[in-house]
Residue, then its C-alpha position, 0 to 999 in steps of 0.5 A: m841817179s837821184l830818185a827825184a831826178t828820174k821821170p816821175c811815175d804814177v804814185g798814189g797813197q792812202a793815210v792809215l792809222e799813224g802811217v801812210m800807204m804808197r802805191s806805184p805801178r809795181c810796188l806797194a809800201i806801208a810805213v807806220r810810226k810806232p809808239s816808240g818813235e821808230i818807223v816800221v815799213k813793209e814793202d813788196v812787189w805789186v801786180s794789178i789784176w789787169e796785168k793778167l786780164r788786159f781788157l780790164r785796162w780799157p777805158f771805163l772799165r779800169g776805174g772800177v778795177v782801181l776802186f776795188e784794188s784800192m779798197h783791197n790794199g787799203i784794208k790790208a794796210l789798215s790792218f798792218s797799221a792797227r797792229h804796229a801803231g798800238l804795239e806798245d800801248e799803255g807803256v807795255k813793251p814787247d819782250a825783246t827775247a821772245p821769238a818773232t811771230p810772223e805777220k798775220e795778214p787778213t784772209s781773203l774772206a775777211i777782206t771780201l766781207t769788209i769790202v762788201t760791207s763797206l760798199a753796202f754802207g756807202l751805197g745805202l748812205f749815198v744812194a738809197l737814203p738820198h733817194f727816199l729822202t727826196w721822195l719823202f720831201g716830195k710827199a711833204t711838199g706835194s710836188l709830183a715831180l719829186q714823188g715820181g723818182t724819174a724827173v730831172a728835178f727829182h735828181l737835182v734835189d736828190g743830188v743836193i741831199k747826197m752832197a749834204i750827207f757826204i760833206g756832213y759825214l766827212w765834217g762829222i768824222s773829222r771832229m774825232k781825234e783819231i780821224h783828225r790824225v789820219f787826215q793829218y797823215h793824208g795831208a802828209e801823203h799829198k805833200s810828199i807826192y807833190t815833192y816827188e812830182k816836182g823833182l825835189a829831194l825827198t826831205v821834210d823841209n821840201a815836203r813841208a813847203q808843199t800844199r796838202l790839196h792834190p787834184r788826184c785825191g780819192t776825196s775829189f774822185l768820190l765827189i766827181v762820182l757823186m756829181t756824175s751820178i746826178l747827170v747819169f740818173s737824170m738821163v737814164t731813169p726817165f726811160l725806165p718803166l713803172f715797176s710797181e703801182t705801189k709807190w715805195l716798191n717802185h722807188l725801191a726798184l729804182v734804187f736797185v737800178k741805181i746801184p749797179l749804175m754806180f760802177p760805170i759812173a765810177g768808170l766815167a769819173y775815173e776817166a774824167t780825173k785822168l784827163s784833168a791830170r794831163r792839163p792841170n793848168h787849163p782854166l776848165v780843168r782848174a774849175f773842174v777840180w776846184p770843188g774837190l780841192m775845197l773838200q780836201k780842206i776837210t779830209t786833209q789837215e796840216p801834218d807835223d814833221s814826224q808825220l811827213e817823215v812817215a809819208l816820205a818813208a813810204l814813198k822812198m820805199t816805193l820809189w826804191r822798188e821801182e828803180v831796182g826792179t821787181d826781182t832785185h833784193r826781194r824780201d819775203a812778204d812777211d818781212v817787216q823792217t824797223f828804222p830808228s828814223y826817216d834819215a836812217l831809212a833814207s840812208a839805207f835806201s839811197a840810190 
């Protein structure tokens, strides 16, 4: 039976350095284009934490779980891609006679520190900075509503600044050559997933014809998180007491209230995204996802055929694991396979 002909399962992905990570309910696969032109692939069984802690599947909790697991898997995938994308840098080829060295996965401590650092950076940039800029703007204009930190007007201006920082940040990094290539692989990821969701054969020709804008993209999710935060902060902060007579200390306290609120906000945004995926053609849903699709014009770029091959390779391996099951032909987690081309991989793992 063709993989494309089976009932589609939920598949998501992430672009990495010269490659793509794909994740399905039971599998995670990473494919990277080596400087030699070969495609190196790592695939393994994936088990979410909510398989053991079932209550984490509950609505409004699962969004936070998905966010943390995505960051965890993304860091490991980036580490893998960084090793293999630069393996033959500067024309220096590895010694073919040398004994193979096992893959060095980042430690749990390293991953935890990276996640904490990333969250601190994101919360500082998109929560604390807009809040204090709004307060300073209120002082400069003499607006009492923008100086208190709890008025609806404060959060509307805060939201505008937050969106401007977010979009400006994405636009700025997209000008970097390395990030531009990552965004091309992001486009390849979306095109490949669309090919699968439409039941088409996983070929470059079919993938090339798809749009690179996908409503379930992480970029759209982050935008929904920011938009939801404006509404939630406007509803919650008016009921908060004055923490300090000192203005800057009171605003600092408000920021520390906002930070933990971002996690239930992420849960709300996740549920909204899941609901919109069920009725993609409904006019209200189309209007809801439109801003995220427009933002993806920055975070995705048109891929070339070689990048589409890598994305299809990761997807092919993920779907293969879903079809054969988690206990069949399981390889050691350190095992990495290299293929001369996508066609060679597709032939080796044809259903």
